[in-house]
Each structure stands twice: as C-alpha cells, then as structure tokens.
VOGU-3710 file (C-alpha; in Angstrom, 3 decimals, decimal comma):
1> manlsklikn> 62,577/9,175/61,445  61,656/7,251/64,578  65,116/7,918/66,020  64,717/11,656/65,379  61,281/11,689/67,028  62,731/9,881/70,039  65,622/12,348/70,195  63,250/15,319/70,156  60,935/13,787/72,767  63,796/13,171/75,204
11> ykgdiskvyv> 65,801/16,321/74,424  66,391/18,601/77,390  68,122/21,475/75,574  66,822/24,356/73,476  65,038/22,642/70,569  64,626/25,992/68,793  68,410/26,462/68,733  68,849/22,942/67,345  66,313/23,623/64,577  67,790/27,008/63,643
21> nsclvlssrv> 71,356/25,663/63,589  70,257/22,590/61,610  68,671/24,826/58,955  71,827/26,919/58,775  74,041/23,830/58,447  71,779/22,387/55,738  71,754/25,601/53,713  75,510/25,999/54,114  76,158/22,465/52,873  73,838/22,927/49,895
31> kedtpiefgt> 75,672/26,096/48,917  79,086/24,454/49,436  78,085/21,561/47,163  76,865/23,827/44,354  79,318/23,689/41,426  81,011/26,902/40,416  81,492/27,869/36,818  80,664/31,540/37,024  79,240/31,544/40,590  75,705/32,361/39,512
41> akqgwisdga> 74,125/29,128/40,800  76,017/29,244/44,081  75,017/32,867/44,682  71,426/32,096/43,659  70,542/30,311/46,916  68,188/32,390/49,071  66,083/31,800/52,160  62,735/33,219/53,087  64,262/34,728/56,223  65,941/33,499/59,344
51> pnlfqnftys> 64,995/29,974/60,447  62,273/29,951/63,092  60,943/26,890/64,926  57,355/28,008/64,371  57,587/28,569/60,601  58,705/26,524/57,635  62,197/27,378/56,453  62,432/27,706/52,686  65,743/27,638/50,840  65,466/28,067/47,090
61> nnveyiiple> 67,337/28,976/43,956  65,759/30,739/40,968  68,724/30,356/38,607  67,214/29,091/35,339  69,452/26,002/35,110  69,366/24,948/38,778  67,092/21,927/38,184  69,266/20,479/35,388  72,297/21,163/37,600  70,641/19,390/40,549
71> ynqhspqaps> 69,887/16,361/38,373  73,330/16,202/36,738  72,075/17,314/33,310  74,096/20,518/33,160  77,388/19,605/34,821  78,993/16,396/36,118  80,347/18,298/39,149  77,356/17,469/41,393  76,327/13,930/40,443  74,210/13,471/43,578
81> gmlrknvrnw> 72,783/16,956/43,418  73,260/19,678/45,975  69,869/19,848/47,620  68,765/16,190/47,446  72,050/14,931/48,839  71,927/17,208/51,859  68,199/16,856/52,563  68,757/13,092/52,791  71,131/13,868/55,669  68,620/16,033/57,584
91> nsivseqarv> 68,199/13,556/60,455  71,939/13,270/60,994  72,315/17,071/60,846  69,652/17,468/63,546  71,208/14,726/65,665  74,607/16,382/65,320  73,210/19,770/66,322  71,394/18,233/69,301  74,707/16,832/70,546  76,518/20,127/69,987
101> nk> 73,776/22,297/71,524  73,042/20,441/74,768
//
C-alpha cells in the first residue's frame, strides 16, 4: 500500500482517469473469471453506476449461489474465487493504469 500511496502522491496525470479505468479493469477481470455453466453468475455482476473518483464504486452480484461459487463450494472452475483474486491485485491494476494513462 505504501508504494501505491507514493505513486498517487507523485503522479502528474489525471488521477480520476486512473481510478475510473482501474475500476473498469477490475470489474472486467472479475466477470472474465466467473465460471460459466448457464451464464447466470457471469451476467449477474452489476455496478452502482459509472466509477467516480469522489464516490465508492460498488460491484456486486445477487445470484443466489455467488458466495459458494466464490469460495469454491459450487464449482471447481474458480478455485481462487473471482472477486477475491482480482481485489488482491488492485494495487498492480492501479499501477498499470497509472503507467498507461500518463
């Protein structure tokens, strides 16, 4: 986290663009990693609107079996989960977007 804070402090580009693009990359990766049997879980991902630097971005899924699927209790196709795996990579996603959006 210290590296991310340092990156943000010294960043000269549009931090809002980095945040928005990072949220979009994260949500895209979560959806990509969601196993497909019938497509219900994959299509169940929704956001609370467009990412905005001044508001929390919420990405959720109300499919009844999404928690067992996330924790590998429903299908062995996502052993590391979809959301947990990608949230762990948040700092690298932001760093990547900062490099791309200079």
